[in-house]
C-alpha positions in Angstrom: 17.3 50.8 72.3 20.0 48.3 71.3 19.4 44.7 70.8 20.4 42.6 73.9 23.3 41.2 72.0 24.6 44.6 71.0 28.2 45.5 71.6 29.1 48.1 74.1 30.8 50.4 71.4 29.1 53.8 71.3 27.7 53.8 67.8 25.0 55.8 66.0 22.1 54.0 64.4 23.3 53.7 60.8 23.7 51.5 57.7 25.7 51.1 54.4 26.2 48.2 52.1 26.1 48.5 48.3 23.5 45.7 48.4 21.3 47.5 50.9 18.9 50.1 49.6 18.4 53.2 51.7 14.9 53.5 52.9 13.3 55.6 55.7 10.4 53.6 57.1 9.9 56.4 59.6 9.2 59.0 56.9 6.6 60.6 59.1 7.7 60.5 62.8 4.2 61.5 63.9 2.8 58.3 62.3 5.4 55.6 63.1 5.1 52.4 61.0 3.7 49.2 62.3 5.9 46.1 62.9 4.3 44.6 59.7 5.3 47.7 57.7 8.8 47.5 59.0 9.0 43.8 58.1 7.6 44.3 54.6 9.9 47.3 54.0 13.2 45.9 55.4 13.1 42.1 55.2 14.9 41.9 51.8 17.6 44.3 52.8 18.1 42.6 56.1 18.4 39.2 54.4 21.0 40.5 52.0 22.9 42.1 54.8 22.8 39.0 57.0 23.8 36.8 54.0 26.8 39.1 53.4 27.9 38.7 57.0 27.5 34.9 57.3 27.5 33.7 53.7 24.7 31.1 54.2 21.1 31.8 53.1 19.5 29.6 55.8 21.6 31.1 58.6 20.8 34.6 57.3 17.0 33.8 57.3 17.3 32.5 60.9 19.2 35.7 62.0 16.6 37.9 60.4 13.8 36.0 62.0 15.5 36.2 65.4 16.1 39.9 65.0 12.4 40.5 64.2 11.4 38.4 67.3 13.7 40.6 69.4 12.2 43.7 67.9 8.7 42.5 68.6 9.7 42.0 72.3 11.2 45.5 72.5 8.8 47.3 70.0 7.5 49.9 72.5 11.1 50.9 73.4 12.6 51.2 69.9 12.5 54.6 68.2 14.5 53.7 65.0 13.5 50.1 64.1 15.5 50.0 60.9 18.8 50.9 62.5 17.9 48.7 65.5 17.4 45.7 63.2 20.6 46.2 61.3 22.5 46.5 64.6 20.7 43.4 65.9 21.6 41.4 62.7 25.2 42.5 62.9 25.5 41.4 66.5 23.6 38.1 65.9 25.9 37.4 62.9 29.1 38.2 64.9 27.8 35.9 67.7 27.0 33.2 65.2 30.4 33.4 63.5 32.2 33.3 66.8 30.2 30.4 68.1 30.5 28.3 64.9 34.1 28.9 64.0 35.0 26.0 66.3 32.8 23.6 64.5 35.1 22.8 61.6 38.6 21.8 62.7 41.4 23.1 60.6 44.2 20.9 59.5 47.5 22.7 59.9 49.1 21.1 56.9 50.3 23.4 54.0 47.6 21.9 51.8 44.9 23.8 53.7 46.7 27.2 54.0 45.3 30.1 52.2 45.6 33.8 51.8 42.1 34.3 53.2 41.9 36.5 56.3 41.9 34.7 59.7 38.7 34.8 61.7 39.8 37.8 63.8 40.5 39.8 60.6 37.2 38.7 59.1 35.3 39.8 62.3 37.2 43.1 62.3 36.2 43.7 58.7 32.5 42.8 59.5 32.6 45.1 62.5 34.1 47.9 60.4 31.4 47.4 57.7 28.6 47.2 60.3 29.8 50.4 61.9 29.9 52.2 58.6 26.4 51.0 57.8 25.1 52.3 61.2 26.8 55.7 60.6 25.2 56.0 57.1 21.7 55.3 58.4 22.2 58.2 60.8 22.9 60.7 58.0 20.3 63.2 56.8 18.1 61.7 54.1 19.6 63.9 51.4 23.1 62.8 52.3 22.0 59.1 52.3 20.5 59.6 48.9 23.7 61.0 47.5 25.7 58.1 48.9 23.2 55.6 47.5 23.2 57.2 44.0 27.0 57.4 43.9 28.0 54.0 45.5 24.9 51.8 44.9 23.8 53.0 41.5 27.4 54.0 40.5 26.1 57.2 38.9 28.5 60.0 37.8 28.2 63.5 39.3 26.3 64.8 36.3 23.8 61.9 36.5 23.3 62.6 40.2 22.9 66.3 39.4 20.1 65.4 37.0 18.4 63.2 39.5 18.6 65.5 42.5 18.5 69.0 40.9 21.8 69.9 42.6 24.5 71.5 40.5 27.4 69.1 39.6 29.7 71.2 41.8 27.3 71.0 44.7 27.0 67.2 44.3 30.8 66.9 44.5 31.0 69.3 47.5 28.3 67.5 49.5 29.7 64.0 48.8 33.2 65.1 49.7 32.1 66.5 53.1 29.7 63.6 53.8 32.5 61.1 53.2 35.0 63.2 55.2 32.5 63.3 58.2 32.0 59.5 57.9 35.7 58.9 58.0 36.1 61.2 61.0 33.3 59.4 62.8 34.8 56.0 62.0 38.2 57.2 63.5 36.4 58.5 66.6 34.9 55.0 67.0 38.3 53.4 66.7 37.9 52.1 63.1 41.1 52.9 61.3 41.0 50.5 58.3 38.7 48.2 56.5 39.9 45.4 58.8 38.5 47.3 61.8 
């Protein structure tokens, strides 16, 4: 089930951010975790994700708290709490950014002009990143591990091979196909660039 603030885009439950570790709190689907276990396992990653979206620690903490309140209200309906939480954080952050962009008036003089992306570009970028994160969370655990080792830990293929027991060639093959499938999924969802 999606958070009540979720967008209507058809997205898989997923997640990717170099700062977010890949964990599977539902390691045993027969014995689902408690809300407390999900909180203890995911709070730090959610705070980093929210902070990356809004850029303010206090706001990030508020968004994570609100997401967990929403999860508590919908606990019996949610089958993938981690993906649900990341989607809820993304939607809450987008709502926050949209609602608060009007709070600081912008002077149109040249003194204030910058090369920074405008709010629409920033939101597009956030949506593209959020979509990619949701897609990665939906990957098989082995594929998520390969992505994490390559892009979070910045390991080379031979180092990944040592860690996973796969041959170097197999590591390259699996990463290539996983990335290709992610790119295809992003295109199907209408994400053509990093700006959405």
